[in-house]
Every structure is written in structure tokens, then in C-alpha cells.
VOGU-3710 file (C-alpha; in Angstrom, 3 decimals, decimal comma):
1> mldvlgpegd> -1,631/8,071/3,219  -2,797/5,527/0,623  -6,099/3,758/0,340  -6,822/1,228/-1,578  -10,964/0,556/-2,322  -12,387/-2,256/-3,843  -14,948/-2,142/-6,972  -17,643/-1,067/-4,859  -15,369/1,211/-2,651  -15,200/-0,744/0,692
11> rlaynddwag> -11,410/-0,245/1,718  -9,305/-2,907/1,829  -6,341/-1,127/2,853  -5,164/2,206/4,478  -1,853/3,007/5,413  0,272/6,207/6,757  3,994/5,637/7,195  4,230/2,398/6,430  7,234/1,895/8,464  5,513/1,424/11,979
21> gqavesgdpa> 5,267/-3,138/11,400  5,056/-3,585/7,977  9,028/-2,610/6,963  9,601/-5,622/9,592  7,666/-7,468/8,606  8,323/-7,671/4,662  12,314/-7,782/4,090  11,495/-6,686/1,354  14,718/-5,213/-0,801  12,632/-3,117/-3,309
31> laglsvtdaa> 10,989/-1,078/-0,363  14,159/-0,379/2,038  14,526/3,263/-0,569  11,054/4,107/1,287  10,992/7,516/3,570  9,322/6,031/6,891  6,362/8,237/6,068  5,993/7,197/2,616  2,690/5,006/2,802  2,684/1,490/1,324
41> avrlpvsvdg> 0,072/-1,442/1,563  2,717/-4,348/2,100  1,019/-8,368/0,966  -2,469/-7,134/0,185  -4,010/-10,330/-0,535  -7,096/-9,237/-3,149  -10,234/-11,605/-3,145  -12,724/-9,765/-4,986  -13,534/-9,645/-8,515  -13,131/-5,765/-10,587
51> alivrvntfn> -11,466/-2,866/-10,511  -9,641/-1,164/-7,470  -8,689/1,792/-6,585  -6,140/3,593/-5,267  -6,286/6,986/-3,892  -2,819/8,830/-2,910  -2,727/12,473/-0,877  -1,118/13,905/1,660  -1,883/13,265/5,962  -3,729/16,183/5,848
61> gegagdvave> -5,223/16,793/2,329  -2,261/19,865/1,645  0,966/20,180/0,298  2,253/18,756/-2,710  5,011/16,883/-4,460  6,022/13,670/-6,901  3,924/10,304/-6,575  4,921/6,892/-7,329  2,223/3,979/-7,521  3,905/0,173/-8,623
71> vwrtepltsr> 1,417/-2,580/-8,079  3,093/-6,058/-8,367  1,380/-9,843/-8,548  2,998/-12,125/-6,993  1,831/-15,775/-5,716  0,403/-16,077/-2,570  2,104/-16,425/0,323  2,070/-20,256/1,690  3,103/-21,339/5,576  5,569/-23,508/6,714
//
């Protein structure tokens, strides 16, 4: 489970089982290694100033495992 919170604690994004729709939208080969039950926020527009909080957990809050968090800054998408 992935939560991205703004500086004031407001939720900007939430995801569990990322492949529910973002996989189709993304088409990004860098995401190909993710399991369908991994969490990701793809193309998250952030329009707030300040530090963001990234909260990662298992869906039910139980269990343990490795976690990798990657953030890429990209140029905004434009429509054609």
C-alpha cells in the first residue's frame, strides 16, 4: 500500500495493487518488473510546495518485506 501525503497531511495519492489500471496507462518499461500486487503512483501531478510524505505498508498492516521507493521528476505531459 502506498500513500503520498502533502505537507499538511492531505492525501495526494493512494494505491494498492497498481496494475488495476495504471499499468495500461503507463506503458513504461521501467515498471515492467513490478508484481500486480505492488503499489505505485504513476504520473502523479504535484502542485503543492513543501515536503511530501510517502507512507508504505502492507495492505493489512501485517507482514514484512523489502521496500524500494523511487521518485522521478519529469516534465508535464502535453496532449497532442
